[in-house]
All heavy atoms as TSV, in Angstrom:
chain	resi	resn	atom	element	x	y	z
A	1	MET	N	N	98.703	193.382	106.497
A	1	MET	CA	C	99.324	192.142	106.097
A	1	MET	C	C	100.820	192.384	105.913
A	1	MET	O	O	101.227	193.337	105.272
A	1	MET	CB	C	98.721	191.654	104.785
A	1	MET	CG	C	99.256	190.328	104.359
A	1	MET	SD	S	98.361	189.715	102.958
A	1	MET	CE	C	99.564	189.948	101.701
A	2	ARG	N	N	101.630	191.528	106.479
A	2	ARG	CA	C	103.067	191.652	106.404
A	2	ARG	C	C	103.655	190.461	105.677
A	2	ARG	O	O	103.175	189.340	105.817
A	2	ARG	CB	C	103.667	191.754	107.795
A	2	ARG	CG	C	103.182	192.965	108.525
A	2	ARG	CD	C	103.707	193.006	109.914
A	2	ARG	NE	N	103.171	194.175	110.590
A	2	ARG	CZ	C	103.202	194.337	111.887
A	2	ARG	NH1	N	103.714	193.436	112.663
A	2	ARG	NH2	N	102.703	195.427	112.422
A	3	ILE	N	N	104.713	190.704	104.922
A	3	ILE	CA	C	105.387	189.657	104.173
A	3	ILE	C	C	106.798	189.532	104.746
A	3	ILE	O	O	107.546	190.506	104.752
A	3	ILE	CB	C	105.445	190.004	102.680
A	3	ILE	CG1	C	104.039	190.230	102.137
A	3	ILE	CG2	C	106.162	188.911	101.901
A	3	ILE	CD1	C	104.005	190.844	100.763
A	4	TYR	N	N	107.142	188.343	105.232
A	4	TYR	CA	C	108.461	188.106	105.801
A	4	TYR	C	C	109.262	187.226	104.859
A	4	TYR	O	O	108.765	186.207	104.382
A	4	TYR	CB	C	108.344	187.419	107.169
A	4	TYR	CG	C	107.632	188.259	108.194
A	4	TYR	CD1	C	106.312	187.987	108.541
A	4	TYR	CD2	C	108.278	189.306	108.818
A	4	TYR	CE1	C	105.656	188.747	109.492
A	4	TYR	CE2	C	107.634	190.075	109.772
A	4	TYR	CZ	C	106.321	189.795	110.100
A	4	TYR	OH	O	105.687	190.556	111.033
A	5	GLN	N	N	110.516	187.637	104.595
A	5	GLN	CA	C	111.403	186.877	103.725
A	5	GLN	C	C	112.798	186.869	104.326
A	5	GLN	O	O	113.191	187.802	105.015
A	5	GLN	CB	C	111.489	187.522	102.337
A	5	GLN	CG	C	110.231	187.427	101.531
A	5	GLN	CD	C	110.019	186.038	100.994
A	5	GLN	OE1	O	110.950	185.358	100.593
A	5	GLN	NE2	N	108.781	185.596	100.986
A	6	ARG	N	N	113.550	185.815	104.054
A	6	ARG	CA	C	114.964	185.782	104.448
A	6	ARG	C	C	115.770	186.374	103.305
A	6	ARG	O	O	115.469	186.155	102.137
A	6	ARG	CB	C	115.400	184.357	104.722
A	6	ARG	CG	C	114.735	183.820	105.980
A	6	ARG	CD	C	115.292	182.521	106.374
A	6	ARG	NE	N	116.650	182.757	106.884
A	6	ARG	CZ	C	117.400	181.820	107.434
A	6	ARG	NH1	N	116.952	180.599	107.534
A	6	ARG	NH2	N	118.604	182.097	107.884
A	7	ALA	N	N	116.805	187.139	103.671
A	7	ALA	CA	C	117.615	187.823	102.662
A	7	ALA	C	C	119.060	187.873	103.125
A	7	ALA	O	O	119.382	187.553	104.269
A	7	ALA	CB	C	117.078	189.224	102.432
A	8	ILE	N	N	119.929	188.286	102.203
A	8	ILE	CA	C	121.344	188.474	102.494
A	8	ILE	C	C	121.702	189.908	102.129
A	8	ILE	O	O	121.323	190.396	101.052
A	8	ILE	CB	C	122.205	187.478	101.698
A	8	ILE	CG1	C	121.895	186.061	102.162
A	8	ILE	CG2	C	123.688	187.790	101.855
A	8	ILE	CD1	C	122.634	184.990	101.429
A	9	VAL	N	N	122.425	190.578	103.016
A	9	VAL	CA	C	122.839	191.954	102.775
A	9	VAL	C	C	123.916	191.945	101.688
A	9	VAL	O	O	124.943	191.294	101.822
A	9	VAL	CB	C	123.378	192.606	104.063
A	9	VAL	CG1	C	123.876	194.006	103.778
A	9	VAL	CG2	C	122.309	192.629	105.138
A	10	GLU	N	N	123.648	192.658	100.597
A	10	GLU	CA	C	124.593	192.720	99.494
A	10	GLU	C	C	125.477	193.958	99.580
A	10	GLU	O	O	126.658	193.907	99.267
A	10	GLU	CB	C	123.848	192.719	98.159
A	10	GLU	CG	C	124.770	192.770	96.962
A	10	GLU	CD	C	123.996	192.845	95.669
A	10	GLU	OE1	O	123.064	193.658	95.574
A	10	GLU	OE2	O	124.337	192.098	94.749
A	11	GLN	N	N	124.891	195.079	100.016
A	11	GLN	CA	C	125.631	196.332	100.027
A	11	GLN	C	C	125.085	197.231	101.123
A	11	GLN	O	O	123.878	197.258	101.362
A	11	GLN	CB	C	125.491	197.011	98.668
A	11	GLN	CG	C	126.317	198.240	98.477
A	11	GLN	CD	C	126.152	198.805	97.073
A	11	GLN	OE1	O	125.312	198.355	96.310
A	11	GLN	NE2	N	126.941	199.795	96.743
A	12	VAL	N	N	125.984	197.956	101.784
A	12	VAL	CA	C	125.587	198.935	102.798
A	12	VAL	C	C	125.544	200.296	102.114
A	12	VAL	O	O	126.539	200.747	101.542
A	12	VAL	CB	C	126.592	198.953	103.973
A	12	VAL	CG1	C	126.179	199.980	105.001
A	12	VAL	CG2	C	126.692	197.575	104.600
A	13	LEU	N	N	124.377	200.947	102.168
A	13	LEU	CA	C	124.190	202.240	101.522
A	13	LEU	C	C	124.176	203.357	102.568
A	13	LEU	O	O	124.261	203.096	103.768
A	13	LEU	CB	C	122.881	202.239	100.727
A	13	LEU	CG	C	122.737	201.126	99.688
A	13	LEU	CD1	C	121.338	201.144	99.112
A	13	LEU	CD2	C	123.775	201.280	98.596
A	14	LYS	N	N	124.062	204.585	102.111
A	14	LYS	CA	C	124.032	205.735	103.011
A	14	LYS	C	C	122.740	205.784	103.806
A	14	LYS	O	O	121.706	205.270	103.379
A	14	LYS	CB	C	124.143	207.033	102.216
A	14	LYS	CG	C	125.465	207.245	101.553
A	14	LYS	CD	C	125.456	208.570	100.832
A	14	LYS	CE	C	126.759	208.815	100.128
A	14	LYS	NZ	N	126.733	210.085	99.401
A	15	GLY	N	N	122.799	206.427	104.961
A	15	GLY	CA	C	121.594	206.685	105.738
A	15	GLY	C	C	121.004	205.466	106.414
A	15	GLY	O	O	119.802	205.433	106.663
A	16	GLY	N	N	121.804	204.457	106.699
A	16	GLY	CA	C	121.279	203.278	107.378
A	16	GLY	C	C	120.418	202.400	106.500
A	16	GLY	O	O	119.551	201.684	106.985
A	17	THR	N	N	120.637	202.435	105.199
A	17	THR	CA	C	119.884	201.634	104.248
A	17	THR	C	C	120.785	200.520	103.712
A	17	THR	O	O	121.983	200.694	103.568
A	17	THR	CB	C	119.392	202.517	103.087
A	17	THR	OG1	O	118.691	203.634	103.619
A	17	THR	CG2	C	118.457	201.750	102.173
A	18	PHE	N	N	120.181	199.383	103.421
A	18	PHE	CA	C	120.913	198.224	102.957
A	18	PHE	C	C	120.261	197.679	101.695
A	18	PHE	O	O	119.036	197.639	101.600
A	18	PHE	CB	C	120.922	197.127	104.026
A	18	PHE	CG	C	121.475	197.589	105.333
A	18	PHE	CD1	C	120.642	198.086	106.306
A	18	PHE	CD2	C	122.827	197.542	105.582
A	18	PHE	CE1	C	121.137	198.521	107.514
A	18	PHE	CE2	C	123.341	197.976	106.782
A	18	PHE	CZ	C	122.494	198.473	107.751
A	19	GLN	N	N	121.088	197.250	100.753
A	19	GLN	CA	C	120.564	196.567	99.578
A	19	GLN	C	C	120.663	195.083	99.850
A	19	GLN	O	O	121.737	194.557	100.154
A	19	GLN	CB	C	121.349	196.940	98.332
A	19	GLN	CG	C	120.745	196.373	97.069
A	19	GLN	CD	C	121.454	196.878	95.834
A	19	GLN	OE1	O	122.607	197.294	95.898
A	19	GLN	NE2	N	120.769	196.837	94.718
A	20	CYS	N	N	119.538	194.386	99.757
A	20	CYS	CA	C	119.469	192.969	100.112
A	20	CYS	C	C	118.961	192.155	98.928
A	20	CYS	O	O	118.190	192.646	98.104
A	20	CYS	CB	C	118.520	192.764	101.294
A	20	CYS	SG	S	118.985	193.662	102.772
A	21	ILE	N	N	119.394	190.898	98.890
A	21	ILE	CA	C	118.922	189.937	97.886
A	21	ILE	C	C	118.106	188.879	98.611
A	21	ILE	O	O	118.568	188.304	99.599
A	21	ILE	CB	C	120.102	189.273	97.165
A	21	ILE	CG1	C	120.942	190.311	96.443
A	21	ILE	CG2	C	119.615	188.223	96.188
A	21	ILE	CD1	C	122.178	189.733	95.797
A	22	LEU	N	N	116.900	188.613	98.136
A	22	LEU	CA	C	116.061	187.596	98.753
A	22	LEU	C	C	116.639	186.214	98.492
A	22	LEU	O	O	117.150	185.930	97.407
A	22	LEU	CB	C	114.637	187.681	98.206
A	22	LEU	CG	C	113.886	188.981	98.491
A	22	LEU	CD1	C	112.490	188.889	97.922
A	22	LEU	CD2	C	113.842	189.280	99.969
A	23	GLN	N	N	116.562	185.324	99.479
A	23	GLN	CA	C	117.123	183.978	99.327
A	23	GLN	C	C	116.246	183.098	98.442
A	23	GLN	O	O	116.747	182.236	97.739
A	23	GLN	CB	C	117.311	183.326	100.691
A	23	GLN	CG	C	118.477	183.878	101.453
A	23	GLN	CD	C	118.736	183.126	102.741
A	23	GLN	OE1	O	117.911	182.340	103.191
A	23	GLN	NE2	N	119.874	183.381	103.338
A	24	ASP	N	N	114.941	183.301	98.472
A	24	ASP	CA	C	114.054	182.477	97.648
A	24	ASP	C	C	114.121	182.875	96.180
A	24	ASP	O	O	114.040	182.037	95.294
A	24	ASP	CB	C	112.610	182.596	98.137
A	24	ASP	CG	C	112.440	182.025	99.533
A	24	ASP	OD1	O	113.283	181.202	99.938
A	24	ASP	OD2	O	111.472	182.395	100.207
A	25	ASN	N	N	114.249	184.174	95.922
A	25	ASN	CA	C	114.268	184.706	94.565
A	25	ASN	C	C	115.517	185.566	94.427
A	25	ASN	O	O	115.504	186.740	94.743
A	25	ASN	CB	C	112.996	185.519	94.304
A	25	ASN	CG	C	112.840	185.900	92.869
A	25	ASN	OD1	O	113.670	185.561	92.043
A	25	ASN	ND2	N	111.782	186.612	92.564
A	26	GLU	N	N	116.600	184.980	93.941
A	26	GLU	CA	C	117.894	185.644	93.984
A	26	GLU	C	C	118.024	186.816	93.026
A	26	GLU	O	O	118.954	187.603	93.149
A	26	GLU	CB	C	119.008	184.633	93.721
A	26	GLU	CG	C	119.125	183.618	94.835
A	26	GLU	CD	C	120.264	182.647	94.608
A	26	GLU	OE1	O	121.004	182.816	93.619
A	26	GLU	OE2	O	120.390	181.738	95.428
A	27	ASP	N	N	117.128	186.964	92.067
A	27	ASP	CA	C	117.217	188.107	91.163
A	27	ASP	C	C	116.359	189.276	91.633
A	27	ASP	O	O	116.238	190.277	90.934
A	27	ASP	CB	C	116.832	187.699	89.741
A	27	ASP	CG	C	115.447	187.076	89.665
A	27	ASP	OD1	O	114.983	186.561	90.690
A	27	ASP	OD2	O	114.846	187.099	88.577
A	28	HIS	N	N	115.782	189.184	92.824
A	28	HIS	CA	C	114.952	190.253	93.377
A	28	HIS	C	C	115.744	191.000	94.445
A	28	HIS	O	O	116.080	190.442	95.481
A	28	HIS	CB	C	113.664	189.668	93.968
A	28	HIS	CG	C	112.669	190.703	94.363
A	28	HIS	ND1	N	111.879	191.345	93.448
A	28	HIS	CD2	C	112.346	191.217	95.571
A	28	HIS	CE1	C	111.102	192.208	94.079
A	28	HIS	NE2	N	111.383	192.144	95.375
A	29	LYS	N	N	116.060	192.273	94.181
A	29	LYS	CA	C	116.807	193.101	95.122
A	29	LYS	C	C	115.860	194.106	95.763
A	29	LYS	O	O	114.968	194.633	95.102
A	29	LYS	CB	C	117.934	193.845	94.418
A	29	LYS	CG	C	118.999	192.942	93.876
A	29	LYS	CD	C	120.109	193.730	93.242
A	29	LYS	CE	C	121.158	192.787	92.687
A	29	LYS	NZ	N	122.250	193.519	92.045
A	30	ILE	N	N	116.077	194.359	97.048
A	30	ILE	CA	C	115.250	195.330	97.762
A	30	ILE	C	C	116.152	196.277	98.534
A	30	ILE	O	O	117.304	195.960	98.833
A	30	ILE	CB	C	114.257	194.646	98.730
A	30	ILE	CG1	C	115.014	193.873	99.803
A	30	ILE	CG2	C	113.310	193.745	97.995
A	30	ILE	CD1	C	114.142	193.446	100.937
A	31	ASN	N	N	115.625	197.443	98.856
A	31	ASN	CA	C	116.283	198.382	99.761
A	31	ASN	C	C	115.560	198.291	101.094
A	31	ASN	O	O	114.332	198.381	101.155
A	31	ASN	CB	C	116.214	199.804	99.220
A	31	ASN	CG	C	117.119	200.005	98.037
A	31	ASN	OD1	O	118.096	199.290	97.887
A	31	ASN	ND2	N	116.799	200.967	97.199
A	32	ALA	N	N	116.326	198.115	102.165
A	32	ALA	CA	C	115.721	197.938	103.488
A	32	ALA	C	C	116.452	198.806	104.501
A	32	ALA	O	O	117.647	199.047	104.381
A	32	ALA	CB	C	115.783	196.479	103.905
A	33	HIS	N	N	115.709	199.271	105.496
A	33	HIS	CA	C	116.304	200.019	106.598
A	33	HIS	C	C	116.109	199.229	107.884
A	33	HIS	O	O	115.310	198.293	107.933
A	33	HIS	CB	C	115.694	201.420	106.703
A	33	HIS	CG	C	114.228	201.403	106.986
A	33	HIS	ND1	N	113.272	201.295	105.999
A	33	HIS	CD2	C	113.546	201.478	108.150
A	33	HIS	CE1	C	112.070	201.300	106.549
A	33	HIS	NE2	N	112.212	201.405	107.859
A	34	LEU	N	N	116.843	199.592	108.927
A	34	LEU	CA	C	116.749	198.885	110.206
A	34	LEU	C	C	115.465	199.261	110.927
A	34	LEU	O	O	115.034	200.412	110.878
A	34	LEU	CB	C	117.933	199.243	111.104
A	34	LEU	CG	C	119.292	198.690	110.709
A	34	LEU	CD1	C	120.337	199.209	111.672
A	34	LEU	CD2	C	119.283	197.192	110.708
A	35	CYS	N	N	114.894	198.298	111.627
A	35	CYS	CA	C	113.732	198.599	112.465
A	35	CYS	C	C	114.225	199.327	113.722
A	35	CYS	O	O	115.407	199.321	114.057
A	35	CYS	CB	C	112.967	197.332	112.811
A	35	CYS	SG	S	113.803	196.221	113.922
A	36	GLY	N	N	113.316	199.949	114.423
A	36	GLY	CA	C	113.669	200.755	115.584
A	36	GLY	C	C	114.307	199.970	116.708
A	36	GLY	O	O	115.194	200.471	117.411
A	37	ASN	N	N	113.895	198.730	116.897
A	37	ASN	CA	C	114.456	197.910	117.971
A	37	ASN	C	C	115.922	197.595	117.702
A	37	ASN	O	O	116.731	197.567	118.625
A	37	ASN	CB	C	113.651	196.612	118.090
A	37	ASN	CG	C	113.544	196.134	119.506
A	37	ASN	OD1	O	113.891	196.854	120.432
A	37	ASN	ND2	N	113.065	194.919	119.680
A	38	MET	N	N	116.290	197.370	116.445
A	38	MET	CA	C	117.688	197.095	116.112
A	38	MET	C	C	118.538	198.353	116.268
A	38	MET	O	O	119.700	198.286	116.662
A	38	MET	CB	C	117.795	196.544	114.695
A	38	MET	CG	C	117.232	195.144	114.563
A	38	MET	SD	S	117.440	194.452	112.943
A	38	MET	CE	C	119.166	194.081	112.942
A	39	ARG	N	N	117.967	199.506	115.957
A	39	ARG	CA	C	118.691	200.764	116.171
A	39	ARG	C	C	118.889	201.027	117.652
A	39	ARG	O	O	119.955	201.476	118.077
A	39	ARG	CB	C	117.928	201.921	115.558
A	39	ARG	CG	C	117.990	201.963	114.072
A	39	ARG	CD	C	117.290	203.174	113.547
A	39	ARG	NE	N	117.270	203.123	112.097
A	39	ARG	CZ	C	116.652	203.996	111.346
A	39	ARG	NH1	N	115.997	205.002	111.895
A	39	ARG	NH2	N	116.687	203.888	110.045
A	40	ARG	N	N	117.874	200.768	118.442
A	40	ARG	CA	C	117.950	201.033	119.881
A	40	ARG	C	C	119.015	200.181	120.553
A	40	ARG	O	O	119.735	200.652	121.431
A	40	ARG	CB	C	116.591	200.784	120.529
A	40	ARG	CG	C	116.555	201.207	121.985
A	40	ARG	CD	C	115.192	201.050	122.557
A	40	ARG	NE	N	114.997	199.645	122.882
A	40	ARG	CZ	C	113.814	199.069	122.999
A	40	ARG	NH1	N	112.718	199.747	122.795
A	40	ARG	NH2	N	113.718	197.801	123.307
A	41	HIS	N	N	119.146	198.926	120.125
A	41	HIS	CA	C	120.133	198.027	120.716
A	41	HIS	C	C	121.465	198.049	119.972
A	41	HIS	O	O	122.347	197.242	120.276
A	41	HIS	CB	C	119.584	196.598	120.764
A	41	HIS	CG	C	118.433	196.455	121.705
A	41	HIS	ND1	N	118.559	196.576	123.060
A	41	HIS	CD2	C	117.114	196.231	121.476
A	41	HIS	CE1	C	117.386	196.415	123.647
A	41	HIS	NE2	N	116.477	196.206	122.695
A	42	ARG	N	N	121.601	198.960	119.012
A	42	ARG	CA	C	122.841	199.182	118.258
A	42	ARG	C	C	123.380	197.908	117.607
A	42	ARG	O	O	124.546	197.550	117.761
A	42	ARG	CB	C	123.901	199.814	119.143
A	42	ARG	CG	C	123.528	201.185	119.608
A	42	ARG	CD	C	124.661	201.826	120.377
A	42	ARG	NE	N	124.279	203.168	120.772
A	42	ARG	CZ	C	123.930	203.506	122.008
A	42	ARG	NH1	N	123.920	202.594	122.961
A	42	ARG	NH2	N	123.601	204.739	122.294
A	43	ILE	N	N	122.510	197.214	116.887
A	43	ILE	CA	C	122.912	196.012	116.156
A	43	ILE	C	C	123.389	196.442	114.776
A	43	ILE	O	O	122.671	197.104	114.037
A	43	ILE	CB	C	121.748	195.012	116.058
A	43	ILE	CG1	C	121.363	194.565	117.456
A	43	ILE	CG2	C	122.112	193.833	115.175
A	43	ILE	CD1	C	120.146	193.706	117.523
A	44	HIS	N	N	124.634	196.094	114.437
A	44	HIS	CA	C	125.232	196.496	113.175
A	44	HIS	C	C	125.153	195.357	112.172
A	44	HIS	O	O	125.221	194.186	112.532
A	44	HIS	CB	C	126.697	196.887	113.390
A	44	HIS	CG	C	126.861	198.044	114.315
A	44	HIS	ND1	N	126.607	199.337	113.934
A	44	HIS	CD2	C	127.235	198.100	115.609
A	44	HIS	CE1	C	126.839	200.149	114.946
A	44	HIS	NE2	N	127.209	199.408	115.997
A	45	LEU	N	N	125.029	195.734	110.901
A	45	LEU	CA	C	125.004	194.755	109.820
A	45	LEU	C	C	126.174	194.990	108.898
A	45	LEU	O	O	126.600	196.127	108.693
A	45	LEU	CB	C	123.705	194.874	109.019
A	45	LEU	CG	C	122.402	194.561	109.741
A	45	LEU	CD1	C	121.234	194.753	108.802
A	45	LEU	CD2	C	122.417	193.162	110.287
A	46	CYS	N	N	126.694	193.910	108.345
A	46	CYS	CA	C	127.796	193.960	107.380
A	46	CYS	C	C	127.363	193.237	106.113
A	46	CYS	O	O	126.368	192.516	106.094
A	46	CYS	CB	C	129.039	193.298	107.947
A	46	CYS	SG	S	129.677	194.070	109.422
A	47	THR	N	N	128.134	193.420	105.074
A	47	THR	CA	C	127.875	192.725	103.820
A	47	THR	C	C	127.996	191.217	104.035
A	47	THR	O	O	128.937	190.745	104.650
A	47	THR	CB	C	128.880	193.179	102.760
A	47	THR	OG1	O	128.796	194.596	102.628
A	47	THR	CG2	C	128.597	192.533	101.422
A	48	GLY	N	N	127.007	190.477	103.558
A	48	GLY	CA	C	127.013	189.020	103.685
A	48	GLY	C	C	126.201	188.500	104.854
A	48	GLY	O	O	126.044	187.286	104.994
A	49	ASP	N	N	125.682	189.362	105.711
A	49	ASP	CA	C	124.876	188.919	106.846
A	49	ASP	C	C	123.512	188.408	106.379
A	49	ASP	O	O	122.898	188.973	105.474
A	49	ASP	CB	C	124.646	190.059	107.843
A	49	ASP	CG	C	125.867	190.358	108.685
A	49	ASP	OD1	O	126.782	189.520	108.704
A	49	ASP	OD2	O	125.892	191.423	109.322
A	50	ALA	N	N	123.044	187.341	106.996
A	50	ALA	CA	C	121.704	186.813	106.722
A	50	ALA	C	C	120.715	187.515	107.641
A	50	ALA	O	O	120.958	187.627	108.847
A	50	ALA	CB	C	121.674	185.315	106.946
A	51	VAL	N	N	119.624	188.015	107.079
A	51	VAL	CA	C	118.651	188.791	107.837
A	51	VAL	C	C	117.233	188.351	107.471
A	51	VAL	O	O	117.019	187.674	106.466
A	51	VAL	CB	C	118.798	190.305	107.559
A	51	VAL	CG1	C	120.121	190.832	108.065
A	51	VAL	CG2	C	118.639	190.624	106.096
A	52	THR	N	N	116.286	188.728	108.318
A	52	THR	CA	C	114.873	188.578	108.005
A	52	THR	C	C	114.323	189.955	107.685
A	52	THR	O	O	114.534	190.907	108.434
A	52	THR	CB	C	114.101	187.978	109.192
A	52	THR	OG1	O	114.666	186.706	109.508
A	52	THR	CG2	C	112.632	187.806	108.853
A	53	VAL	N	N	113.624	190.060	106.555
A	53	VAL	CA	C	113.136	191.339	106.067
A	53	VAL	C	C	111.617	191.320	106.046
A	53	VAL	O	O	111.007	190.323	105.659
A	53	VAL	CB	C	113.683	191.609	104.642
A	53	VAL	CG1	C	113.157	192.907	104.090
A	53	VAL	CG2	C	115.189	191.599	104.641
A	54	GLU	N	N	111.022	192.409	106.478
A	54	GLU	CA	C	109.579	192.595	106.393
A	54	GLU	C	C	109.304	193.491	105.196
A	54	GLU	O	O	109.764	194.630	105.160
A	54	GLU	CB	C	109.074	193.240	107.680
A	54	GLU	CG	C	107.599	193.467	107.720
A	54	GLU	CD	C	107.208	194.162	109.008
A	54	GLU	OE1	O	107.615	195.319	109.200
A	54	GLU	OE2	O	106.516	193.540	109.814
A	55	LEU	N	N	108.584	192.968	104.205
A	55	LEU	CA	C	108.306	193.718	102.982
A	55	LEU	C	C	106.972	194.416	103.058
A	55	LEU	O	O	106.026	193.923	103.684
A	55	LEU	CB	C	108.313	192.784	101.774
A	55	LEU	CG	C	109.626	192.107	101.447
A	55	LEU	CD1	C	109.427	191.091	100.341
A	55	LEU	CD2	C	110.660	193.116	101.068
A	56	SER	N	N	106.892	195.549	102.397
A	56	SER	CA	C	105.635	196.272	102.292
A	56	SER	C	C	104.783	195.616	101.201
A	56	SER	O	O	105.284	195.359	100.104
A	56	SER	CB	C	105.907	197.732	101.927
A	56	SER	OG	O	104.720	198.366	101.538
A	57	PRO	N	N	103.509	195.361	101.459
A	57	PRO	CA	C	102.674	194.764	100.407
A	57	PRO	C	C	102.373	195.752	99.275
A	57	PRO	O	O	101.972	195.348	98.200
A	57	PRO	CB	C	101.394	194.361	101.140
A	57	PRO	CG	C	101.381	195.189	102.365
A	57	PRO	CD	C	102.790	195.487	102.723
A	58	TYR	N	N	102.620	197.035	99.498
A	58	TYR	CA	C	102.337	198.048	98.484
A	58	TYR	C	C	103.508	198.272	97.547
A	58	TYR	O	O	103.325	198.622	96.392
A	58	TYR	CB	C	101.967	199.367	99.166
A	58	TYR	CG	C	100.770	199.222	100.061
A	58	TYR	CD1	C	100.918	199.239	101.433
A	58	TYR	CD2	C	99.501	199.027	99.529
A	58	TYR	CE1	C	99.825	199.088	102.263
A	58	TYR	CE2	C	98.404	198.867	100.350
A	58	TYR	CZ	C	98.570	198.897	101.717
A	58	TYR	OH	O	97.502	198.736	102.542
A	59	ASP	N	N	104.739	198.086	98.048
A	59	ASP	CA	C	105.937	198.275	97.229
A	59	ASP	C	C	106.926	197.180	97.608
A	59	ASP	O	O	107.558	197.246	98.661
A	59	ASP	CB	C	106.536	199.659	97.473
A	59	ASP	CG	C	107.683	199.969	96.536
A	59	ASP	OD1	O	107.951	199.149	95.636
A	59	ASP	OD2	O	108.302	201.036	96.687
A	60	LEU	N	N	107.076	196.176	96.763
A	60	LEU	CA	C	107.914	195.019	97.074
A	60	LEU	C	C	109.398	195.289	96.889
A	60	LEU	O	O	110.211	194.393	97.024
A	60	LEU	CB	C	107.484	193.821	96.235
A	60	LEU	CG	C	106.081	193.306	96.523
A	60	LEU	CD1	C	105.715	192.181	95.566
A	60	LEU	CD2	C	105.968	192.848	97.960
A	61	ARG	N	N	109.773	196.522	96.582
A	61	ARG	CA	C	111.184	196.883	96.457
A	61	ARG	C	C	111.717	197.527	97.737
A	61	ARG	O	O	112.893	197.814	97.830
A	61	ARG	CB	C	111.385	197.845	95.290
A	61	ARG	CG	C	111.094	197.183	93.941
A	61	ARG	CD	C	111.122	198.203	92.845
A	61	ARG	NE	N	109.935	199.053	93.001
A	61	ARG	CZ	C	109.893	200.340	92.688
A	61	ARG	NH1	N	110.940	200.934	92.206
A	61	ARG	NH2	N	108.796	201.025	92.853
A	62	ARG	N	N	110.854	197.764	98.707
A	62	ARG	CA	C	111.264	198.403	99.960
A	62	ARG	C	C	110.890	197.516	101.128
A	62	ARG	O	O	109.893	196.811	101.087
A	62	ARG	CB	C	110.568	199.752	100.107
A	62	ARG	CG	C	110.920	200.702	98.981
A	62	ARG	CD	C	110.486	202.062	99.310
A	62	ARG	NE	N	111.024	202.395	100.622
A	62	ARG	CZ	C	111.667	203.508	100.911
A	62	ARG	NH1	N	111.829	204.400	99.977
A	62	ARG	NH2	N	112.118	203.754	102.115
A	63	GLY	N	N	111.703	197.576	102.183
A	63	GLY	CA	C	111.424	196.735	103.329
A	63	GLY	C	C	112.111	197.243	104.581
A	63	GLY	O	O	112.707	198.315	104.602
A	64	ARG	N	N	112.024	196.417	105.614
A	64	ARG	CA	C	112.595	196.757	106.914
A	64	ARG	C	C	113.262	195.507	107.473
A	64	ARG	O	O	112.661	194.434	107.506
A	64	ARG	CB	C	111.466	197.222	107.833
A	64	ARG	CG	C	111.896	197.573	109.200
A	64	ARG	CD	C	110.810	198.226	109.982
A	64	ARG	NE	N	109.550	197.520	109.909
A	64	ARG	CZ	C	108.418	197.982	110.389
A	64	ARG	NH1	N	108.372	199.138	110.972
A	64	ARG	NH2	N	107.308	197.269	110.294
A	65	VAL	N	N	114.528	195.660	107.908
A	65	VAL	CA	C	115.260	194.552	108.500
A	65	VAL	C	C	114.792	194.418	109.944
A	65	VAL	O	O	114.920	195.358	110.732
A	65	VAL	CB	C	116.781	194.793	108.446
A	65	VAL	CG1	C	117.520	193.664	109.133
A	65	VAL	CG2	C	117.253	194.937	107.025
A	66	ILE	N	N	114.241	193.255	110.292
A	66	ILE	CA	C	113.717	193.082	111.651
A	66	ILE	C	C	114.506	192.081	112.472
A	66	ILE	O	O	114.341	192.020	113.688
A	66	ILE	CB	C	112.235	192.658	111.623
A	66	ILE	CG1	C	112.059	191.355	110.868
A	66	ILE	CG2	C	111.382	193.752	111.018
A	66	ILE	CD1	C	110.691	190.762	111.011
A	67	TRP	N	N	115.409	191.302	111.824
A	67	TRP	CA	C	116.129	190.279	112.575
A	67	TRP	C	C	117.421	189.950	111.844
A	67	TRP	O	O	117.428	189.813	110.625
A	67	TRP	CB	C	115.269	189.024	112.682
A	67	TRP	CG	C	115.829	187.972	113.568
A	67	TRP	CD1	C	116.542	186.871	113.191
A	67	TRP	CD2	C	115.741	187.905	114.985
A	67	TRP	NE1	N	116.882	186.136	114.270
A	67	TRP	CE2	C	116.402	186.742	115.412
A	67	TRP	CE3	C	115.163	188.717	115.949
A	67	TRP	CZ2	C	116.507	186.383	116.736
A	67	TRP	CZ3	C	115.267	188.352	117.261
A	67	TRP	CH2	C	115.917	187.193	117.652
A	68	ARG	N	N	118.507	189.814	112.595
A	68	ARG	CA	C	119.781	189.351	112.042
A	68	ARG	C	C	119.958	187.905	112.444
A	68	ARG	O	O	119.932	187.560	113.623
A	68	ARG	CB	C	120.928	190.198	112.591
A	68	ARG	CG	C	122.274	189.777	112.070
A	68	ARG	CD	C	123.344	190.708	112.588
A	68	ARG	NE	N	124.638	190.180	112.230
A	68	ARG	CZ	C	125.655	190.093	113.074
A	68	ARG	NH1	N	125.525	190.508	114.299
A	68	ARG	NH2	N	126.785	189.610	112.675
A	69	GLN	N	N	120.128	187.036	111.456
A	69	GLN	CA	C	120.247	185.598	111.704
A	69	GLN	C	C	121.590	185.301	112.358
A	69	GLN	O	O	122.585	185.939	112.044
A	69	GLN	CB	C	120.127	184.819	110.405
A	69	GLN	CG	C	118.834	185.063	109.650
A	69	GLN	CD	C	117.615	184.609	110.419
A	69	GLN	OE1	O	117.671	183.651	111.187
A	69	GLN	NE2	N	116.508	185.286	110.213
A	70	PRO	N	N	121.643	184.334	113.266
A	70	PRO	CA	C	122.917	183.966	113.876
A	70	PRO	C	C	123.867	183.366	112.845
A	70	PRO	O	O	123.442	182.727	111.883
A	70	PRO	CB	C	122.534	182.940	114.943
A	70	PRO	CG	C	121.151	182.524	114.648
A	70	PRO	CD	C	120.527	183.589	113.798
A	71	VAL	N	N	125.150	183.555	113.067
A	71	VAL	CA	C	126.172	183.034	112.158
A	71	VAL	C	C	126.274	181.530	112.336
A	71	VAL	O	O	126.371	181.037	113.452
A	71	VAL	CB	C	127.532	183.703	112.448
A	71	VAL	CG1	C	128.599	183.142	111.524
A	71	VAL	CG2	C	127.409	185.201	112.290
A	72	GLU	N	N	126.248	180.807	111.230
A	72	GLU	CA	C	126.292	179.351	111.290
A	72	GLU	C	C	127.673	178.839	110.988
A	72	GLU	O	O	128.400	179.340	110.227
A	72	GLU	CB	C	125.286	178.750	110.323
A	72	GLU	CG	C	123.866	179.124	110.678
A	72	GLU	CD	C	122.869	178.617	109.665
A	72	GLU	OE1	O	123.295	178.097	108.610
A	72	GLU	OE2	O	121.687	178.742	109.913
């Protein structure tokens, strides 16, 4: 079972990890890393980017960035 949420990148951390804030629950912060497809296509993220995050059902503080939302 996978949990998908929209989030905003708050901070870029070491090792390709990002601290993100969920859009539905703004006081919930998670640490997320890039999925393999985003690494392969060299998609970069910056602070303030809107992304889609896949959360682990076992640990809701960790996730994986699977999509970068287009700039509106």
